[in-house]
N, C-alpha and C positions, 0 to 999 in steps of 0.2 A: 676715503673715496666712496662714492655712492655707486653701487653696482647696478648696471643696466643689462637687461636681457631683451633681445629683439625677436619677434616671431612674425614672419612675412613669407607667404608662399611664392611670390614672384621674386626670383633671384636678382633681377636687375634693380628692383626697388629696394630690396634688402641690402644689396651692396652699396647702393646710392646713399641710403640712410647711414650705413656704417661709416662710409668715407666722408660724408658731408659735414659731420660734426667733429671738431677737435675735442673729443670727450674729456681728456685729462685737463685741458685748459679750463674747463668749466666745473671741475671737481667730480667728474664721473669716471667710472671704469667700465669699459665695454666687456661684460663678463661672459657673453655667449649669445648664440642665435640658433634658430630652428625654422624649418619651412612649414610646419603646421603645429597645431596644439597638441596632438598626440605625441609627437616627438619632443615637444618642448617640455611637457609636464615633468618627466623624470629628471631632466637637467635642472629645471627650476627648483625642484625639491632638493636637489643636491647643492646648487649654487646659492639658493635663497636670496635672489636679487632684491634690491630696494625699489627698483622701478622696472615695470614690464611695459614694453611697447609692442602692441599687437594689432594685426589686421583683423577684420571681422570675418569676411568670407574666405574660408580656407577649407581644403579637403580634410576628411577624417574627423577633425574637431575644430569647430569655429572659435573665433576670438571671444565671444560672449560666454560660451561654455568654459573655455580655458580660464577666463577672468573669474568666473563664479567659483571654480575649483581652487584657484590660487588664493583668492580672498578668504576662502573657508579655512585653508591651511596656514596662510601667511597674511593675516588681516591687516598688517601694517604696510603691505606692498602698495606702492603708488602705480596706478595703471593708466596708460595713455593709449587710446584707440585711434589708429590712423586708418581711415576707410574711404573708399571711393563711392560709398552709398550714402546719399543725402536723403535718408528716409527717417521720418519722425519715430517710427517704432524702434529702430535700432538705437537711436539716441535716447529714447525713453528707457529702454532696457539697460543701457549703459549707465544712465543716471541712477536708476534704481539699485544698481550693483555698487555704486559708490566710486565709479571711474572718475579720475581726476580731470581728464581732458578728452574731448571727442573732436579730432582733427580730420578735415576732408582733404583727400589727395587732389592735386599735388600740393605738398606743403613746402613753403619756402624755408631756406636756411634760417633767416631771421625769425620767422614765426616759430620754428622748432626750438631755437635757442631761447626765445622768450618764455616758452612753455617750460623748458628744462630749468631755467633760472628760477621760475616761480616754484617749481617742484623742489628744487634744491633749498630754497629759502624755507619752505614749509617743512621739509625733512629735517633741516638743521634746527629749526625751532622746536619741532617735536622731540628730537633727540635731547636738546637742552632741557626741555620740560621733564623728560623722563629722568635725566640725570638729577635735576633738582628734586623730583619726587622721590627718587631713591635716597638722596641725601636727607630729605625730610623724614623719610621712613626710618632711616638709620638713627636720626636724631631722636625720634619718638619711640625707639625700641624699648627704652626703659618703661614707657607708659604701657607698651604692649606686654612687657613682662609682668607688670602688676595686674593688668587685665587678665592675663593667663593665670595668675595666682588666684584671682577670684573664681575663674573657671575651674581650677583644680579643687578649690574648696567645694564647689558645686558637685564635683565628681565623687568626692570621698566623704562628704558630710552626711549624705543620705537625706538631705532636706529638700532637694529639688527633684522633681519627676523627670522621667526620661525625655518627655517632649521638650521641657525647658532646657535640658542639657543639649539635645540635638540642635535646637534653635540657636543656642549660644555658640555651639561649635561651628555652625554654618556662618554665623555672624563674624566669628574670629578666623574663619577659613582654616579650621583645624579638622583634619580627617580623623574621626574618632571611631569609625566602624572597623570591627575585626571579629574573628571567631573567638579569640581568647585574649585575656589581659593579665598583666602582672605589674607589681610595683617594686622598683629598686630605690631605696632611700640611701642618701649619703650625706655626710658632713665633712668639711675640710676647712682647716683654719691654721693659723700660725701656731707654733708650739706653745706660745704664751696664752693662747686663747682661753683655756679653761681656768686660768688663774684670775681672769678679769671679767667683770660684768659686760664691759664694752669691748667689742672686738677691735683691736688696734689695726691701723693701716699698715699694710706691707705691699709693695709693688709686686712681689713674687706671687702672693695669693691672688691678686687681681688678674695677673697674666694667666695663672693656672685655671681660674674659673672661666676666663674668656676662651681658652683652648678647649675646655670641657664643653662649653656651650657650642662651639663650632663643630666639634666631633660628633656630638649627639644629634645636631641638626642635619648632618650628612646622611643619617640612616632613617629611612621612612618608617621603620618599626618603632622608633623611640620618640617620645615627646618629653621635653625637659620643663619642669615647673619648679618655682620656689616653693618649698614645703613650709618651712617656718623661717624665722629670722636668720638662723644659723644653719639651715639644712635645705636639701633639695630632693626632688623626687623625679624619677624617670618612669613614665608610663610606657610599658612594653606592650605592644599589640601585634599579634601574629596569628597564623593558623594554629589550630589545636595541636597539630603534629610538630610544630616548630617552636611553641611558646617557651618550653624549657630551655632549649638551646639558645634562643634569642635572649632570654634572661641571663644565662651564663655568659654569653658574649658581652652583654652590657656590663656585668660585674667585672669581667676580665679587662675590658677596655678602660674602665675607671681605675681599676687596680694598677694597671700598667702606667697610666698617666700619673697617679699619685706616687707610685714607687720610684718613678724617674726623678721626682723632686728631691733635691739635696739640701733643702732649707729647713729641715726639721718640722715638716707639716704634720699636724695631727689629723687623722682621717679615719672614717668608719663607714662601712657599706653593709647593708643587709637587704634581703628581699623577702617577699611573702610567697605564698603558694598561688599558682595561677587560678583564675576564675573564668568561667565561660559566658558570663553575662556582665554587661556594663553596670547593671543594677546591683551587682555583688561587689563592686569596688570598695564601698564603705567597709565591708567585713575584711576585705583584702588589706586595706589600709590599716585597720585596727590591729590585724595580725602583725603587719610589718612594724608598726610603731611600738608594739610590745617588745619586739626584739631590738628595735632601734634604741630603746631606753637603756640597753646594756652598755652603751658608750659612756654613761656616767659612772659606771662601776669599774673603771680602769681598763676596759677592753678597747681594742682598736682593730682596725683593718676589717676583715670580712667575717660575718657570722650569718649562717643560714637559719631561717626560722624553722626549717625542717629538722635541724640538729642543734637546738639551742645550747646543748651542753658541750659543744665542741667548737673551738675557734680554729678557723682554717689554717692560720699561720703558725700558731703555737700549740695546737692540739690540747688545749686546756679543758679538762672536764670540770665543770663548775661544782660538781658535788664533792670534789676532793680538795677544793681550795681551803687553805687554813684560815681560821677566823681572824688571824692577825692582819689580814688585808682589809678588814673592816676598820678603816681609820677615818679621821676627820676630813682628810683631803677628798674622799669620795663624796661626802655630804657637801662640802664646799663647792666642788666641781659642779654638782647638780644644781645647787642654789644659784650659782653664777649664771647659768645659761638656760635652765629648764623653763618650760611654760607650765601654767597651772594644770593643763590637761595631761601632762606627762607624769604627775605625781603617783597615780595609782600603779602605772606600769613599773615605775622605778621601785616602789615599795615591794611589789610582787617579785621583781627580779632580785632585789636586795635579800629578801628572805630565802629565795631559791639559792642564792649564792652561799649563804651561811649554812644552809641545810635545814630542812623541815624538822628533823629529829632534834637538832641542837636548839632550835627556836622554842621547843616545848619546855626547856629548862627555865624555871622561874628566875633563877639567879642570872642566867645569861640574858633573859629578856630585860631584866632590870639594868644590866650592864649596857645593852644595846640602846635602850631608851635614854639612859643618862648620857651615853656617848653622843647620840643624836641631839639631845637637848643642849648640851654644852657647845657642840659644834655650831648649832644654830645661833646660840647666844653670841658666840665669838664672831660669827658672820654678821649678825645684826649690828653689833657694836662697831664693827669695821665700817659699816655704812654711816656711822655717826648717829645711830638711833639708840635711844635709852632702852635698856633691856626691860624696864618695867612696863613699857608700852606693849612689848611682845608678851610678857607674862600676863598682862590684863586680858589678852585675846584668848588665852587658853587656861582660864581659871579652874576648869573641871578636870584637868589632866594632872595626875599625881605621878611624877616621874619615878619616885621611890617605890611606887606600887603599880607595876605595869599591868597586873591582871592577867587574863588569859591571853594566849598567843593571838587570838582574833582581836581582842580588845587592844592589845599592844600594837597591832597593825593599824587599827583605826586611829590610835593616838599618834603613831608615827606619821600617818598621812595628814592628820590635822596640823601637827607641828610644822611639817614641811610646807603645807599649803599656806599657813599663816605667814611663814617666813617669806615665801615668794610674793605674797600679796603686799607685805611691807616693803620688800625690795622694789617692787614695781612702783609703789607710791614714792619711794625715795628717789629712784632713778628718773621718774617722770620729770621732776624739776631740773635734773641735770641734763636730760635730753633736750628740754625746752631751751635751756641756756646754750647748749651745743648748737641747736638749730638757729638761734638768734645770732650766734657768732658766724655761722655759715652764711646766713642771709646778709649780714654786714659785709662779709668777704665778697659775696656776689655783687652787692651794690657798689663796692669799690673797684671791682675788676670786670664788670660786665663788658667793657670795651675790648677786653683781651679775647681774640678769636679762639685761642687755645683753651679757654676756660671750659672745664668739663667736670663730670661727676668725680673722677679720680682726684683732680686738683683740689676741689673743695673738701672732699673727704680727708685728703692729706692735711689740709689746713686745720681741720678740727681733730686730726689724729685718730680717725676710726676707719675701718675697712669700707670700701666703696659699697659693698652689698649691704652692710649694716646701716651705713648712712642713708642709702637709698630707701630702705624700709622705714627708718626713723623719719626721714623727710616727708614721705607720703603720709605717715601716721600723724605727724604734727601739723603739716601744712595743708593736708587734704588735697594735694596735687603732687605730681611727680616733679623731680628736679628739673627735667628739661622743659616741662610745661611752665614752671615758675621762671626759669631763666629766659625762655622765649618771650613770656609775658612781660618780664622786666625790660628786655631790650625793645620790645614793641612800644611800651609806654614811653621810654626815652626817645624813641624815634618819632612818635606822634608829637611829643613836646617840641622837638626840633623842627618838625614840619610846620607846626603852628606858629612858633616864635622866631624862626630864623628864615633866611633866604638861601640856606645851604642846599646844594643839589642832592639828589637822591643818593648818588654815589658817595658823596662826602658824609652823608648821614649814616650810610651803611658802615663805613669805616669807623665812625664815631661810636656806633653801638655794637661793634664786634663782628662785622661781616665784611671780609675782603672782597667777596664777589657781590657786586651791586645788583646783578641780575637775580642772584639767589635771594638777596634781601627783598627785592621787589616781589618775587614769587612767594616768599614766606609771609610778607606783609599782607598780600592779597589773600593768601590761604587762611591766615589767622584773623584778619580784620575785615575781610569781605570786600575790600576795594584796593586799588593801587595807591602808592604813596602820593602821586600827583593828584589823584581824585580826592584823597583825604584832605590834602592841603587846600584844594579849591573849595571843597565843601566847608571846611573850617573857616576859611576867610569869608566866604559868602555868608556864613552864619553870623560872623562878627559884624559884618556890614549891616545885616538885618537888625541885629540887636542895637547897633549904633543909631540906626534910623528910628 
């Protein structure tokens, strides 16, 4: 029902209008009335009517002043002025305010109903357009996530000045202003994740990440971004006196959500130290990432950068860890998932794990380097790569002679970096093959309205988040952009080559709602389906002549 509120100082006219119209029969609810603008305003703020009917000349607050105040607070309200004054100045002011109708008393029942029906049609059309726009925004949310990923890169890379950051934040409608900032990094995946280079699809993981997204969005102090292909970042923004507590609350929220999962999820959370300038976020991020690299060394759950030697859940002091934990699985876990820029942090944490004093032993250094070397060779061969190709990339490294601890760290870093480079070269072809399979699947199933990112990711057996990142990387556009473009191309083909109606074409290309299809077609193609068909056929006639 469309809510109506009536403001009229003459009680006889007010009652006449109230009783004259069978409101419910025409889709309206008579929500309230008042005898002047001053009394009406509090009620209007509470009821929030869709339509306001008001007189102009009233004591205490006139109708034009009331209309101005209502439209300022409730800009979507439709206003109908009913006045006994046939003066141009009143009408001019009413028009300038955006009033829907200016009716002169006395108003007949038929004239009033005609106005109300026009208002109802306009209101319903606007509501429909809002619904379609909301659906469209939901559909392109994946695009927004990737746009936000680019913005996060601007925040933490230190390559963009503050002016550029503020302009981008305004463009994306992100409130970035605060007294203090901090970063919480987390990764979560199925238990098998670290054993594979490609993150496999699981519905449980998809649901968990969706719930995390919804919870983070509910708090104005948190902004969620994709950090890397397998990890995420929450930007915490708050007053200086609250930043520590807000950070702890975020960690606690994530911890509770992850601990509730009973499907063997692997997860890790860490945070940096707060900074009081937006320009200091790059250093905050660097600090957080250094701690974040500990997840490759067999640690899970929560680690604070302020106490890197202590794990919250197990109270493990890294300095006391036995060197037996330095095993090939650690290296393999790292090589499966790490990015090139994480190598230095991993090596630093690795040596901190085994202990600086132990690493000074020449014999132990030789053992470490040999252990790493053979772990990498095993990993490379597992990818189907000849080990001689890897050996050719590191001809200057003598694993049997590690040299000084510092030299050994450099060699360690180079070995891992080369292995990751070769991994990326190898997987690039596999990723391209995966995307080709996904595109074929989309070509065959675009008419299925339920086709979405999760379905296609499941078809190629990778997680939705991993697939989304890979699709953008390989196709240079997001999944939803490609799917919408595919459907629009098919729709244009049907508009040009058949006499099918718009509603039939909508069903044919995956849209049950013909109106939404028309809305989306106009939004993406710049004209309605009928206008496109007319223009195409006119063009064909011109060519034929």
